[in-house]
N, C-alpha and C positions, 0 to 999 in steps of 0.2 A: 437657761435650761432646757430650751428646745432640742438640743444633742442628746438630754439626760434622757427625753421621754423617747426620742428616736433610738435610742439604744437599747431602753426597758423593751419598747415596742417590736424591737427587732429580735430582743433575745425571746420575747413570746411567741412570736411567729415561729421563729426556730423550732422552738421548743412544741406547739403545736403541732405544726408539720411532720416532724419527727414522733411523734407519739399517734399520727393517724396513720404513719405509713407503720409502727407497730401493730397495727391494729389487721390489717391486709394481705393474707388471709391469717386467722386465728384459725389452726385446727389439735384435734386431738388425738393422740394416739390409742391403738387396741389398748398396748401396755398400759399405757396412762388411766386409759376408762377401768383397766381392769385391778390396778390396785385401789383406786377410789370404792370401786363397788365392794371388793372386798375388805376394803377397812371401814364401809358402810353398812355392812351385812354383819360384821363384827357387834360394831357399836348397836345396831338394832336390837340384837338376838341378849347382849347384856342388859339393853333396857328393857326389854319382854320379862325377861330373868329376875330384875330386881324389883318391877312390878306385880311379881307372883304368878308369873305364867306357868303354867305345867310343860309346856311346850318350848323344846331346845332344840334351834335350828341351828349347825354350822357346817357351813360350804367347806371343806379345804383345799377345792379344787374351782375357782373363775376363769373360767378360761372363753373370750369373746372372740367373733370373725366379724367385722365392719365390715357391708359391703360384698357379702357373697357372692360371686355369679353376676357383679354388675349391678345386685337392686340394693334397691334403699330400705334394707333391714338390716339387725343386729340380731346374731345366734349365739344365746350363753348355751355354754354345758356349765353345770352346775352338781359336782359330786360333793357329799358329805354326807354329814346323819341328821337326823331328827331323832329327837329323844321324847320319853313323854317321862316325865319326872314326878313320880306319884309316891306318895308313902315312904320316903327317903331311898326309893327304889329307881332307877334310871333302865328305863327299856329303849336300847339302842334299837334304830332302823337303817341301815344305809339306803341313802336312796341319790340316784345319777338321773338328771332332768335333761334334756337339750329341749331348748324355747327359742321359739321365732320371734319378733316384735319389731315393730317401728321405731324409731329413736324420736323422740319430741321433745322440743324447748320449749320451757315455760320461763317467760321475758319476766313476770312478777316475782317466782321463784329463784330466777337467775340459773336453773338446772336444767338437766336431760333426763329426759325417763323413758321407758321404755314402756310403749304401750301396744293395743292391740295382740295380746299375746297368743302364740299356738303353740301347742305341743306336739314336738318332733318324735321325742323319745323319753320314754322313762324304765327306769327298774328299780326296784324295791327290794333288797334283800335283808334278811332279818330270821334269826335262828328261834326267835319267840313266835312269830307266826308261821303257820302251814297251811293256810288255806288263801283262796283268790284275794292276789292285792290289789284289783281294778279299781275297789271304793278307796282304799288308801292313795294309789296314786290320783285319784282326781281328788282328794281331799288335799295332798300336797300342791297340785298343781294350782289348786284355787289360794293357797296359802303361798307360792312361790306369787301369781298373779296382783294377790294384795301389797304382797312386801314389794315387786316392783313400781307399784301404783304409789306408795308412799316414799320409797327409798330410791332418789335419784344415783343414775348411775354417774354422773360426775353433776359439778356443779363449779360455776366459777369462782377462782378466787381473787375476790373485790382490793388486796391488800394489795396485790401490782397492779399498776397501773393501766395496761394494754387492757385486763380483764376488766375492769373497772370502766373505763371508756363502752367497751362494749354492753355490759349492765345498762347504761343510760339508755342505747340506743334499742328498737325495734328489728330485735334479731332473731333468725332461723338458721336450721341448719343442714350442711347438706353432706350425703352419704359418697365416701369415696373409699374403694378398697383399703383397708385398713385404717381409715382414720375420719371423723367427723371434722366439720371445714366449717364455722361459723359466715354468715353470711347476711347483709341486711334485709330484712324484711321483705324488701321490693324488689332485690333479686332473684329470689325465690320461687 
């Protein structure tokens, strides 16, 4: 029997070492972040509409720039439509926002959010409104900020072994040009 125990122990050690090697470094590309965020924004809009919200938010374009100019920020370029749905009438407004924020990893949620948002640029165009759109821009920015506070730009897929093991540890993220890399919280 000691030979069987040694064999099982060896297999377990090899599995553990190979699993840990897969953890370092685990990074997420801009493309993966964009795809995840686009999907989450669509799901959020569908959820809001199903709960009876008169406001529809549809972003056709979601572009992220991770770590521009070597800074620890993400710049989001969002373009789409905000529509007010009232009495069987839809009043669409084309919206373009350029927002900068800091990525933050939430260990409990196992998700990355963008916080400390700053509006860099905005444009609103509507054939229905011919007045100063600054109040609409401010409202759209507040809506985007609330949205990004609740909708992560990425969540670990815990059905895979590597992300599941990452989720068990106290992790943080580092910003690098074009990607976010997970590091242990002690290394950050």
